[in-house]
Steps between C-alpha positions, in 0.01 A plus 500: 500500500642844415612735776366848559167637380287316252250637257142369484594323177793328655296383804233365268760314306659352816157389627398386154176704509365806314592848615154532653578260788803702646290819455217345698753394779612860520146640497395261779823587694598126513852566386757767592565755225688821439370803303768667295332811374197359318664163449439204724778255582512188714817410694632151407526406866128598549412275203705219654321550838162494319584177329633341822188609694266358241674172446286193595693208626368153453321340794674203661365161400262340759556132526184292547464343841521126443345247724232731635149372455244752384 
């Protein structure tokens, strides 16, 4: 992932989404962003934190209890 500030287009490419999705994240204040004049940029570490916070890990396998009558 690139360092520094990312454009909306770069964030959309990293997330494999359209540009509308990062814009919605910004509008809903679900990701940290920086305003540079009229331009909006997202820090690379904020994007990494967003990805880490929204990563879903697999649930551990539950082994069936054998020998227990129902």
